[in-house]
N, C-alpha and C positions, 0 to 999 in steps of 0.2 A: 467435534466439527472446528474447522479453522477460525479464524478469528473473521476473515476477511468473508467469510460467508456465514457469517450470524446475519449480516444487513437483511440475506435472503427474506430470515423470519420476521423481523419485525420492522424494517425499510417502508414507510409509506403507509402502513397498515392504520397509523390513527389516525393519517392525513384524509383530506378529501379527494387527493390526486392517486391515482395507480403508480403501484410500485414497477418499477422495474428488478426482473430478475436479480435473485441474487444468482498469505492468508495466517520469536515473536521472530522477532528478527533481530540478530547482530551483524550488521555488516563488517564488513572489514574497513570502513570508514571509521577512522581516529576522531571521532565528535564532528562529521561532517554536516552542516547545515545547507542543505541543496535550497536552491532559488527558484523559482519556477517559471521558465525562458522559452520552455517548448512553444513552436510557433502555433498559435490559435488557428491557426489556418489548415494543419495538418489532416484533419478530417475531411477536408477538402478537396478529396482526391477529382483526378480528371475521370475517371471511369463513370462518373455518376449514373451512367444509366445498369450499371452491372447490380444486377439484384434488384432491380428497380421492379416498378408496377409492366406489365405487357398492355398492348393495346385491347384486349380482352377482359382486363380487370382481374385476371387470375395472376397467382405465383406460384412457379412450379418449382419443386425440390426435386433435385437429382441423384442419383445413386449409381457406385459404380460396382455392380455384380460379378462376381469372380470370373465370368467369362468375359470379362472387360467392355459388355455392353449395355451403353448407360440406357439406368429407367428413370423416367418423366414422371413424376406424381404430382399433377395438378390440383390445385386447390378448388376445392369446391366455389360454386358460384356463390355469391354473398346473399343471404337470405337478410337482408334487412329489414323486414317486417315490419314494412310502410315508412322507417326512417331514411333518410340521409343516409349513403353509405358510410360517410365517418362516425356518425352520431352510431349507427349500430355497430362500427368495431368498438366504440368507445366503450359501447352498453356490454357487449361480448367479453371486452377484457376486463370489467367489472365483476362480470359473473364468473369469471376463470374458465370462459372458454376460447382458447387463444387460437387454434385453427381458422374457427370462425372470426375472431377478431382482425385475425391476419388478412383474411378473405376479404372481409368488408374493408379495409384500410389499403388494400392493392386496390381493390375496386375504385376507392376515392382518389385514391395517387396514379389510376389510369384516368379517371374521368377530367382530373384538376391536375394536370403534371405540376403547376407552378405553385398545390397548396404545400406551405412545409409542416402543415399539423396533419395531412396525410401520411407525409414519410415519417412523421413523430411517429406516428400511431404504429407503422408500419415496424418501426424501430423497435419498439416496445415489445409488438407480440414477437417478432423475431426473437429479440433477445432472453422472451421467457422460455421460449421453443429452444433455447439453445445454439440458434443460426449467428453465433457471433460475426463472424465476416459479414454477410450478409446482412446482420443490424448494424454494423458500422458504418457501410454505405446507405443505406437508409436515414441514417444521422446526420452523414456526409452530406446527402443532398438535402435535406432538410435545411441544415445550417449552410448552406452555399445560398438556399433561395433567402432565407431568414435568420439572419448569425443571431437573433434576440429571441427565437421564436425559445419560450420556458420551458415548453415540455423536452423539446428536442437537446435543450441546453441540459436540462437534466438525467434525461435519458442516456445521451453520450458520457457524461460526466459518472453517471451509476456505471457504463458499461467497463469504461476506462480505466478506473480506480477502485471497481468492487468486483464486478464480474469476472473480468479476465485476469490473468495469474499477474501478481503484482513483477511492475518492474519502474524505473527510475522515471522514463518516458511516457509510462500509460498513467503514472502516479501526478504527473505534472500535467498530463491534458486533462486528467479529470478535475484538479486545482484549477485547471483554465477555465473550463465550462460550468462549475459549477460559481467560481468567483463572477463569471461574466453576468451568471444568472441571480446573483446576487446583488452587484452593484444596479440593477435595472429596476429603475421606479416602477416598471410596467409589468413587473414580474408580480403573478398573483400572491397575497400573502400567505395562501395556503402553502404553497410551493417552499416558501422560505427554509422553514425546520429542515424539510430533505435535503435541498442545496446543502444548508451549513452544515448538515451532517456526512454528507458526502465530503466536503471539503474537507470537516476535520480530520476525516479519516486518511484521505490522500496527503495531507499535512504531516502527520503522526506519521505515514508511512516514508514521506522524505526526509524526517528529522526538525520538521519546521515545528516542534512542540507550542511554541509560543501561540502561534497562527493556529494550531489547532485546538488550544484552550478556547481562544476567543470565538472560534466557530463554534466550540461546543457548550460555553456561554450562551450563546445566541439560541439553539436548541431548547436549552432547559430552561430560557427564558419562557418561553413560549410550551413548552410541553415538559414541564417539572418531574415527570416519571417516565421520561424516555431511558430507558435503560443502555441504550448504544450508545447513546450520548452522553450519559452516567461512565459509561465504559471508557470513552475517546477520553472526557475529561481526566479519568484516572491517570490514562496510562501518558497523558501529555504533562500530568502534576510529576507522574516519576521519572519521563525526560527533561523535565526540568530542572530536575534536581531536588523538588519539593517534597522531600520524603515522608514526613509528618504526615502532609495532607493525603500525600499517596496512596498512604498504610490506612489512613480512613474511607477513604473513596474505596481502594479495592475491597476493603473488608464488608462494606454495606454490600458487595456484589456476590458474597459468597454463599448465598442462598436462593440467586438466579441460575436457574441449571445450565443455560447456554452459555455464562458466559463465568461459572465457575471456575474452571478448570484454570482458563488465563490470570483469575481472581487470584487464585491459589498459588497460581508460579509467581505470579509478583511478589505475594508476601511473603516468598520465599526467599525474593532476590534482596527485598529490602532488607528482611530479619537476619538475611547472610551479611549484610552490611555493618548490621549492629553485633557482629560476634556472635550472634546465637544460631548457632549452626545446628542444633538437633531440632530446634522448632523450624526452621528454615526447610530441615531436609524433611519433616513432616508433610507441609505444604508440597512442596517439588513431589512426593511421593503421591500427596492427594491428585494435584494436576494430572498426574500420569495413571492413575487409577480412570480418572473422570475422562481423558482424551490421549489414548496412549498414542497416535499416529501423531499428534502434533505435541508432546513432550515424552520422547523416548528416554532410554537412560543415557546419557551421555558418555563419551569413551574419555572418562577422564584420566589422564597419567598421575601417576604420583608427581610431586615437586619436582625429584630426581629427574624421572625418564622425561618429563617437561625440559628439563634445561639440557636435557642430552640430543631433545628433538631440535630444540632450539639451536645447540651448537651446529649440529648437524647439516641445518637448512642454512646458518651464516658459511660455512664451510663452502657448501655447493653454488653461491650465488658468484655471479661475473667479477672478475677480478677489478674491473672499475670500482664496484659496488663495495666490494671485501675494501680497497683502498679509502674511499667515502669515508666508510665507517671506523676507517683508524683514529682512535682516539675518542670515540663515542662508544660509552660502554652500551650494552643491549641486558636489560635487567629480564628477570620471568617476576611476577606478583601474580596474585591471587585475584584482585579485581580494582579497578581504579580506586582511588583516596579520594574521598570529597575534596580535599584541596586542590588534586589536580583536576578534578570535574568544574569545579567552580573558577578556575582561573581564566576562563573565557565567558563571555557573552554572548548570547547566551549560554550556558552550560553547557559541557560535551555530555552527549548519553550513559548513563552506567552501564551500557550494554558495549560500550567501544572493545575494539579485539585489542587495539594496542595503540600505543601513544608514543608520538614525536615532541620532546621536549628542548626548546631554546631556539636560537634564529639556525635561519638555515647556512649554508656553507659559504655562502657570498654575503654573509653579513656581519659584521662584528660581534663578540659578545661582551654584554654591559655590566657584568658581574653580579646582577643577580641571580645566575644560575651556579650551582656546583655541582656537577662537571657543567659545562657550557651547554653541551649538547647530550642528550640521553635519548634511549629510547627504553621501552616496557612492553610486552608482553603479559596479557592475560590468561592465566591457566584457565581461572572457569568458564570465564564469557567464552573463548575459545573452544574449550571442549562443548559447550551449550551450541555452539553455532553449525555445529557440524554431528555425523551420525555415526562416523565408522574411525578408526586409528585413521586410515589412507586418508580419508578427506580433513582428519585433523593436520596430518603432514601437510597437507596441502594448504590448507587454512594461513597455516604459521606461515609458509612460502610467500602468499600472497599479501600478509599481513607485513612481512617485513618488508616487501618490495613498495607496497603503501608507505609505509613510515620513510621509507630512503630517498621515497620521491619528496616528502615532505622536510628531509632533511637536504634536499638538491633546489629545493624552493617552490615546488607545486602545492597550487592547493588544491583542496577537495573534488573543487567541479573537473579542473582538469586531468585530477587522478582517476575522476568516477567516467571520463571521456576517454580515456586509455583500458578502462575494464580494469582498475583496480581502485573502485567504492569499496 
């Protein structure tokens, strides 16, 4: 099970509210610390009626069979059992009857089109049924009606930061919605741990481990046994280079079946940093046994093969880039040194693939770096970020382009905007 899928099992189950449904990552970013800058109105699209409740209170799903004739499958009429449709939708959701919940939520939305809670309930049911595009629009409509609706904020945050495949923009949106929910005095107290947990996940994925650690602390202050929050805390400690604390935190998760593979993988990374290669490999092997899809054997070249691949990638660069690299040594190293990681505040991630050291070409050298400028590419981190030798060669190329961007004065956000995250 991937990390992002873990929340499907436990998120909100200990809470009074209903859970939205329910992946490590080593980007090419040389220590990028992304900031949440996405427009909070992104969800409020113009197509608010798409996927909405019909006048009859029914919401149809459409399939396209092989003959090309679309088939419409209308929802059953809401059987509210004497309750108001919205109350019935919530009851059905709590009981695990999601089609019925959707039917009653759709009827509630048809009866009161401007009721944000009805559209939020539709979004929750649609998300659980893995009808993500419709869920996006349902949450959009709810938040267009009431930007502060706490259930819609939590549902949208979970959809973007957890359920959908991770991208920077989705994680930014998830963090924005979760943070909005946390900042509102009107948010029900029982929703605070769930919002904080989604925020912690989004911030960890964005490389904002300091923020993730704070949000995990909010959860654990209220729910000390929350294992997902404990994992997010351990991950944030690792990313912040607080290695001793991270080691203890991951060790405490080894008996948890849902998180043991990731705990073993990170303990391997930590032991590797201590030079305890044999013990590290034992943890890597255990992680692979538990979750072979998440932790396949890395296509790790020998140090000589890796240097040869980097040399070829350098030779294939455009002429202007090769010229910029004149006098800038490009070294191959195993993993980042602690000195390099801690040279920035907050620290760089231990999983960075490459690093540019020194001032950009437009700035003078100050004598603190010898040589003034240099680039490092990390063999083990690069190999773990890919699955095949072909992907490794491409990742080496992309990482070089990223570091050359830093050499030329671009920051991480500018590089991410150009697809060189």
